[in-house]
N, CA, C and O atoms as CSV, one atom per row, in Angstrom:
chain,resi,resn,atom,element,x,y,z
A,1,MET,N,N,0.947,-8.095,50.251
A,1,MET,CA,C,1.653,-8.897,51.223
A,1,MET,C,C,2.829,-9.619,50.573
A,1,MET,O,O,3.800,-9.945,51.256
A,2,LYS,N,N,2.763,-9.871,49.291
A,2,LYS,CA,C,3.845,-10.595,48.630
A,2,LYS,C,C,5.105,-9.744,48.521
A,2,LYS,O,O,6.213,-10.279,48.555
A,3,SER,N,N,4.953,-8.438,48.391
A,3,SER,CA,C,6.126,-7.574,48.251
A,3,SER,C,C,7.021,-7.597,49.482
A,3,SER,O,O,8.234,-7.740,49.329
A,4,PRO,N,N,6.485,-7.461,50.701
A,4,PRO,CA,C,7.362,-7.536,51.875
A,4,PRO,C,C,8.021,-8.908,52.018
A,4,PRO,O,O,9.193,-8.993,52.384
A,5,LEU,N,N,7.294,-9.963,51.739
A,5,LEU,CA,C,7.887,-11.292,51.846
A,5,LEU,C,C,8.981,-11.486,50.805
A,5,LEU,O,O,10.008,-12.102,51.088
A,6,THR,N,N,8.765,-10.968,49.616
A,6,THR,CA,C,9.785,-11.058,48.579
A,6,THR,C,C,11.012,-10.253,48.979
A,6,THR,O,O,12.140,-10.705,48.785
A,7,ALA,N,N,10.806,-9.079,49.530
A,7,ALA,CA,C,11.929,-8.246,49.965
A,7,ALA,C,C,12.725,-8.929,51.061
A,7,ALA,O,O,13.955,-8.890,51.053
A,8,VAL,N,N,12.038,-9.554,52.002
A,8,VAL,CA,C,12.720,-10.271,53.082
A,8,VAL,C,C,13.495,-11.456,52.515
A,8,VAL,O,O,14.635,-11.705,52.907
A,9,ALA,N,N,12.878,-12.174,51.602
A,9,ALA,CA,C,13.551,-13.332,51.013
A,9,ALA,C,C,14.808,-12.917,50.253
A,9,ALA,O,O,15.841,-13.579,50.354
A,10,VAL,N,N,14.727,-11.839,49.501
A,10,VAL,CA,C,15.892,-11.353,48.753
A,10,VAL,C,C,16.980,-10.893,49.720
A,10,VAL,O,O,18.158,-11.182,49.511
A,11,ALA,N,N,16.595,-10.183,50.767
A,11,ALA,CA,C,17.580,-9.714,51.747
A,11,ALA,C,C,18.258,-10.885,52.443
A,11,ALA,O,O,19.466,-10.857,52.674
A,12,LEU,N,N,17.497,-11.898,52.771
A,12,LEU,CA,C,18.076,-13.068,53.432
A,12,LEU,C,C,19.006,-13.833,52.499
A,12,LEU,O,O,20.042,-14.339,52.929
A,13,LEU,N,N,18.643,-13.918,51.240
A,13,LEU,CA,C,19.525,-14.576,50.284
A,13,LEU,C,C,20.834,-13.812,50.126
A,13,LEU,O,O,21.904,-14.414,50.025
A,14,MET,N,N,20.745,-12.499,50.104
A,14,MET,CA,C,21.962,-11.700,50.005
A,14,MET,C,C,22.801,-11.853,51.263
A,14,MET,O,O,24.027,-11.930,51.182
A,15,LEU,N,N,22.170,-11.898,52.406
A,15,LEU,CA,C,22.882,-12.102,53.665
A,15,LEU,C,C,23.564,-13.451,53.670
A,15,LEU,O,O,24.710,-13.573,54.105
A,16,GLY,N,N,22.866,-14.466,53.189
A,16,GLY,CA,C,23.429,-15.811,53.131
A,16,GLY,C,C,24.591,-15.908,52.167
A,16,GLY,O,O,25.511,-16.695,52.387
A,17,ALA,N,N,24.565,-15.133,51.113
A,17,ALA,CA,C,25.653,-15.175,50.138
A,17,ALA,C,C,26.896,-14.469,50.663
A,17,ALA,O,O,28.015,-14.855,50.323
A,18,THR,N,N,26.715,-13.446,51.482
A,18,THR,CA,C,27.863,-12.681,51.958
A,18,THR,C,C,28.525,-13.310,53.167
A,18,THR,O,O,29.752,-13.294,53.270
A,19,SER,N,N,27.757,-13.855,54.074
A,19,SER,CA,C,28.334,-14.455,55.280
A,19,SER,C,C,27.606,-15.759,55.579
A,19,SER,O,O,26.732,-15.819,56.444
A,20,ALA,N,N,27.979,-16.783,54.859
A,20,ALA,CA,C,27.290,-18.067,54.973
A,20,ALA,C,C,27.438,-18.661,56.364
A,20,ALA,O,O,26.513,-19.309,56.853
A,21,ALA,N,N,28.567,-18.459,57.005
A,21,ALA,CA,C,28.777,-19.043,58.324
A,21,ALA,C,C,27.837,-18.429,59.357
A,21,ALA,O,O,27.338,-19.140,60.230
A,22,ASN,N,N,27.588,-17.139,59.278
A,22,ASN,CA,C,26.732,-16.475,60.247
A,22,ASN,C,C,25.249,-16.663,59.942
A,22,ASN,O,O,24.420,-16.555,60.846
A,23,ALA,N,N,24.901,-16.939,58.705
A,23,ALA,CA,C,23.504,-17.021,58.317
A,23,ALA,C,C,23.005,-18.459,58.231
A,23,ALA,O,O,21.894,-18.704,57.761
A,24,LYS,N,N,23.814,-19.404,58.680
A,24,LYS,CA,C,23.412,-20.800,58.581
A,24,LYS,C,C,22.136,-21.024,59.399
A,24,LYS,O,O,22.093,-20.712,60.589
A,25,GLY,N,N,21.136,-21.547,58.778
A,25,GLY,CA,C,19.859,-21.797,59.431
A,25,GLY,C,C,18.880,-20.650,59.317
A,25,GLY,O,O,17.689,-20.827,59.573
A,26,CYS,N,N,19.357,-19.481,58.940
A,26,CYS,CA,C,18.497,-18.301,58.888
A,26,CYS,C,C,17.470,-18.406,57.774
A,26,CYS,O,O,16.296,-18.104,57.985
A,27,ILE,N,N,17.891,-18.826,56.606
A,27,ILE,CA,C,16.977,-18.838,55.465
A,27,ILE,C,C,15.866,-19.852,55.676
A,27,ILE,O,O,14.695,-19.551,55.446
A,28,LYS,N,N,16.228,-21.051,56.111
A,28,LYS,CA,C,15.215,-22.077,56.355
A,28,LYS,C,C,14.248,-21.622,57.455
A,28,LYS,O,O,13.035,-21.782,57.320
A,29,GLY,N,N,14.778,-21.064,58.531
A,29,GLY,CA,C,13.935,-20.575,59.616
A,29,GLY,C,C,13.041,-19.433,59.181
A,29,GLY,O,O,11.892,-19.335,59.613
A,30,ALA,N,N,13.572,-18.560,58.317
A,30,ALA,CA,C,12.778,-17.428,57.844
A,30,ALA,C,C,11.619,-17.887,56.967
A,30,ALA,O,O,10.516,-17.347,57.047
A,31,VAL,N,N,11.878,-18.878,56.140
A,31,VAL,CA,C,10.798,-19.388,55.280
A,31,VAL,C,C,9.701,-20.014,56.134
A,31,VAL,O,O,8.520,-19.721,55.948
A,32,VAL,N,N,10.088,-20.862,57.057
A,32,VAL,CA,C,9.093,-21.525,57.924
A,32,VAL,C,C,8.374,-20.492,58.785
A,32,VAL,O,O,7.150,-20.537,58.909
A,33,GLY,N,N,9.118,-19.566,59.379
A,33,GLY,CA,C,8.512,-18.533,60.220
A,33,GLY,C,C,7.614,-17.599,59.437
A,33,GLY,O,O,6.572,-17.172,59.934
A,34,GLY,N,N,8.012,-17.275,58.204
A,34,GLY,CA,C,7.189,-16.402,57.372
A,34,GLY,C,C,5.858,-17.030,57.013
A,34,GLY,O,O,4.818,-16.372,57.041
A,35,VAL,N,N,5.900,-18.308,56.674
A,35,VAL,CA,C,4.652,-19.012,56.351
A,35,VAL,C,C,3.769,-19.115,57.594
A,35,VAL,O,O,2.566,-18.860,57.532
A,36,ALA,N,N,4.378,-19.493,58.726
A,36,ALA,CA,C,3.596,-19.606,59.965
A,36,ALA,C,C,3.026,-18.257,60.374
A,36,ALA,O,O,1.867,-18.174,60.781
A,37,GLY,N,N,3.823,-17.203,60.273
A,37,GLY,CA,C,3.337,-15.873,60.623
A,37,GLY,C,C,2.234,-15.394,59.698
A,37,GLY,O,O,1.306,-14.711,60.131
A,38,HIS,N,N,2.333,-15.748,58.433
A,38,HIS,CA,C,1.288,-15.354,57.482
A,38,HIS,C,C,-0.044,-15.986,57.850
A,38,HIS,O,O,-1.081,-15.322,57.827
A,39,TYR,N,N,-0.017,-17.260,58.187
A,39,TYR,CA,C,-1.270,-17.938,58.522
A,39,TYR,C,C,-1.752,-17.602,59.928
A,39,TYR,O,O,-2.917,-17.835,60.250
A,40,ALA,N,N,-0.892,-17.067,60.754
A,40,ALA,CA,C,-1.285,-16.708,62.114
A,40,ALA,C,C,-1.543,-15.208,62.215
A,40,ALA,O,O,-1.047,-14.559,63.136
A,41,GLY,N,N,-2.285,-14.667,61.315
A,41,GLY,CA,C,-2.702,-13.278,61.412
A,41,GLY,C,C,-1.983,-12.333,60.483
A,41,GLY,O,O,-1.862,-11.147,60.789
A,42,HIS,N,N,-1.504,-12.821,59.358
A,42,HIS,CA,C,-0.867,-11.983,58.339
A,42,HIS,C,C,0.341,-11.221,58.893
A,42,HIS,O,O,0.506,-10.030,58.631
A,43,HIS,N,N,1.168,-11.910,59.649
A,43,HIS,CA,C,2.399,-11.334,60.188
A,43,HIS,C,C,3.602,-12.085,59.624
A,43,HIS,O,O,4.456,-12.562,60.372
A,44,GLY,N,N,3.657,-12.183,58.311
A,44,GLY,CA,C,4.704,-12.951,57.644
A,44,GLY,C,C,6.097,-12.403,57.865
A,44,GLY,O,O,7.039,-13.168,58.067
A,45,VAL,N,N,6.242,-11.078,57.829
A,45,VAL,CA,C,7.565,-10.473,57.993
A,45,VAL,C,C,8.066,-10.691,59.418
A,45,VAL,O,O,9.229,-11.035,59.626
A,46,LEU,N,N,7.194,-10.492,60.386
A,46,LEU,CA,C,7.567,-10.717,61.778
A,46,LEU,C,C,7.925,-12.188,62.007
A,46,LEU,O,O,8.893,-12.499,62.701
A,47,GLY,N,N,7.143,-13.075,61.422
A,47,GLY,CA,C,7.433,-14.504,61.528
A,47,GLY,C,C,8.743,-14.871,60.867
A,47,GLY,O,O,9.482,-15.716,61.373
A,48,ALA,N,N,9.038,-14.243,59.739
A,48,ALA,CA,C,10.297,-14.513,59.051
A,48,ALA,C,C,11.484,-14.053,59.887
A,48,ALA,O,O,12.495,-14.750,59.966
A,49,ALA,N,N,11.369,-12.903,60.501
A,49,ALA,CA,C,12.458,-12.401,61.347
A,49,ALA,C,C,12.675,-13.312,62.550
A,49,ALA,O,O,13.813,-13.648,62.879
A,50,ALA,N,N,11.595,-13.710,63.200
A,50,ALA,CA,C,11.715,-14.603,64.347
A,50,ALA,C,C,12.245,-15.968,63.920
A,50,ALA,O,O,13.057,-16.568,64.625
A,51,GLY,N,N,11.797,-16.453,62.786
A,51,GLY,CA,C,12.275,-17.734,62.276
A,51,GLY,C,C,13.756,-17.706,61.950
A,51,GLY,O,O,14.468,-18.684,62.176
A,52,CYS,N,N,14.214,-16.589,61.421
A,52,CYS,CA,C,15.638,-16.427,61.112
A,52,CYS,C,C,16.459,-16.477,62.396
A,52,CYS,O,O,17.478,-17.167,62.449
A,53,LEU,N,N,16.035,-15.767,63.413
A,53,LEU,CA,C,16.762,-15.776,64.681
A,53,LEU,C,C,16.791,-17.173,65.292
A,53,LEU,O,O,17.832,-17.626,65.766
A,54,TYR,N,N,15.652,-17.849,65.279
A,54,TYR,CA,C,15.606,-19.200,65.835
A,54,TYR,C,C,16.460,-20.162,65.011
A,54,TYR,O,O,17.156,-21.006,65.574
A,55,GLY,N,N,16.414,-20.043,63.698
A,55,GLY,CA,C,17.199,-20.921,62.836
A,55,GLY,C,C,18.692,-20.763,63.071
A,55,GLY,O,O,19.423,-21.752,63.108
A,56,ARG,N,N,19.148,-19.531,63.229
A,56,ARG,CA,C,20.569,-19.286,63.524
A,56,ARG,C,C,20.944,-19.873,64.876
A,56,ARG,O,O,22.004,-20.482,65.022
A,57,HIS,N,N,20.075,-19.690,65.864
A,57,HIS,CA,C,20.338,-20.219,67.208
A,57,HIS,C,C,20.437,-21.744,67.173
A,57,HIS,O,O,21.344,-22.333,67.761
A,58,HIS,N,N,19.500,-22.367,66.482
A,58,HIS,CA,C,19.472,-23.828,66.400
A,58,HIS,C,C,20.700,-24.355,65.647
A,58,HIS,O,O,21.282,-25.360,66.057
A,59,ALA,N,N,21.099,-23.704,64.570
A,59,ALA,CA,C,22.273,-24.122,63.811
A,59,ALA,C,C,23.545,-23.978,64.646
A,59,ALA,O,O,24.445,-24.814,64.565
A,60,LYS,N,N,23.616,-22.923,65.443
A,60,LYS,CA,C,24.779,-22.719,66.302
A,60,LYS,C,C,24.867,-23.816,67.361
A,60,LYS,O,O,25.955,-24.324,67.634
A,61,GLU,N,N,23.736,-24.187,67.957
A,61,GLU,CA,C,23.726,-25.272,68.941
A,61,GLU,C,C,24.170,-26.589,68.314
A,61,GLU,O,O,24.948,-27.330,68.916
A,62,GLN,N,N,23.683,-26.887,67.116
A,62,GLN,CA,C,24.074,-28.116,66.443
A,62,GLN,C,C,25.564,-28.126,66.132
A,62,GLN,O,O,26.218,-29.158,66.284
A,63,GLN,N,N,26.108,-26.998,65.701
A,63,GLN,CA,C,27.540,-26.916,65.402
A,63,GLN,C,C,28.365,-27.140,66.671
A,63,GLN,O,O,29.369,-27.851,66.635
A,64,GLU,N,N,27.958,-26.548,67.771
A,64,GLU,CA,C,28.681,-26.741,69.032
A,64,GLU,C,C,28.626,-28.199,69.476
A,64,GLU,O,O,29.615,-28.736,69.976
A,65,GLN,N,N,27.477,-28.839,69.294
A,65,GLN,CA,C,27.354,-30.250,69.661
A,65,GLN,C,C,28.267,-31.113,68.794
A,65,GLN,O,O,28.912,-32.027,69.309
A,66,ARG,N,N,28.337,-30.844,67.493
A,66,ARG,CA,C,29.245,-31.593,66.621
A,66,ARG,C,C,30.696,-31.410,67.045
A,66,ARG,O,O,31.472,-32.366,67.050
A,67,GLU,N,N,31.060,-30.181,67.400
A,67,GLU,CA,C,32.431,-29.917,67.839
A,67,GLU,C,C,32.752,-30.668,69.131
A,67,GLU,O,O,33.853,-31.199,69.280
A,68,ARG,N,N,31.793,-30.717,70.071
A,68,ARG,CA,C,32.015,-31.463,71.320
A,68,ARG,C,C,32.188,-32.946,71.041
A,68,ARG,O,O,33.043,-33.593,71.645
A,69,GLN,N,N,31.383,-33.497,70.128
A,69,GLN,CA,C,31.502,-34.909,69.797
A,69,GLN,C,C,32.841,-35.204,69.137
A,69,GLN,O,O,33.468,-36.219,69.443
A,70,GLN,N,N,33.284,-34.341,68.246
A,70,GLN,CA,C,34.578,-34.543,67.596
A,70,GLN,C,C,35.710,-34.446,68.612
A,70,GLN,O,O,36.669,-35.215,68.549
A,71,GLN,N,N,35.604,-33.518,69.535
A,71,GLN,CA,C,36.633,-33.349,70.550
A,71,GLN,C,C,36.698,-34.575,71.458
A,71,GLN,O,O,37.788,-35.016,71.823
A,72,SER,N,N,35.547,-35.126,71.822
A,72,SER,CA,C,35.552,-36.304,72.690
A,72,SER,C,C,36.100,-37.523,71.958
A,72,SER,O,O,36.711,-38.390,72.584
A,73,GLN,N,N,35.896,-37.608,70.659
A,73,GLN,CA,C,36.458,-38.720,69.891
A,73,GLN,C,C,37.966,-38.579,69.768
A,73,GLN,O,O,38.682,-39.581,69.792
A,74,VAL,N,N,38.454,-37.371,69.638
A,74,VAL,CA,C,39.888,-37.132,69.535
A,74,VAL,C,C,40.564,-37.498,70.859
A,74,VAL,O,O,41.661,-38.057,70.866
A,75,ASN,N,N,39.920,-37.188,71.954
A,75,ASN,CA,C,40.486,-37.479,73.267
A,75,ASN,C,C,40.298,-38.927,73.665
A,75,ASN,O,O,40.846,-39.359,74.679
A,76,GLY,N,N,39.537,-39.693,72.893
A,76,GLY,CA,C,39.301,-41.100,73.208
A,76,GLY,C,C,38.218,-41.315,74.238
A,76,GLY,O,O,38.049,-42.438,74.713
A,77,GLN,N,N,37.479,-40.288,74.603
A,77,GLN,CA,C,36.444,-40.409,75.607
A,77,GLN,C,C,35.143,-40.936,75.025
A,77,GLN,O,O,34.260,-41.358,75.772
A,78,GLY,N,N,35.009,-40.920,73.718
A,78,GLY,CA,C,33.777,-41.356,73.076
A,78,GLY,C,C,33.723,-42.849,72.836
A,78,GLY,O,O,32.727,-43.350,72.315
A,79,LYS,N,N,34.767,-43.571,73.200
A,79,LYS,CA,C,34.823,-45.009,72.962
A,79,LYS,C,C,34.631,-45.781,74.253
A,79,LYS,O,O,35.036,-45.329,75.324
A,80,LEU,N,N,34.016,-46.937,74.149
A,80,LEU,CA,C,33.829,-47.794,75.322
A,80,LEU,C,C,34.958,-48.765,75.471
A,80,LEU,O,O,34.966,-49.564,76.406
């Protein structure tokens, strides 16, 4: 079971090194998902893949929220 998890971890690290903007949140999500999947029926690889997708989605939402807040501050709408 360690070999597939190691392979996934190495692949995710390589993905993160090549396109950091697109992989933001993927590595953290993959680690958490892999551990959760392992303990939930030895499905670590499946959990890592799902965790990566969720981590990217969550990071994208946070980035969009930061951009909206910055835009509202620039327009003066964020001040009372």
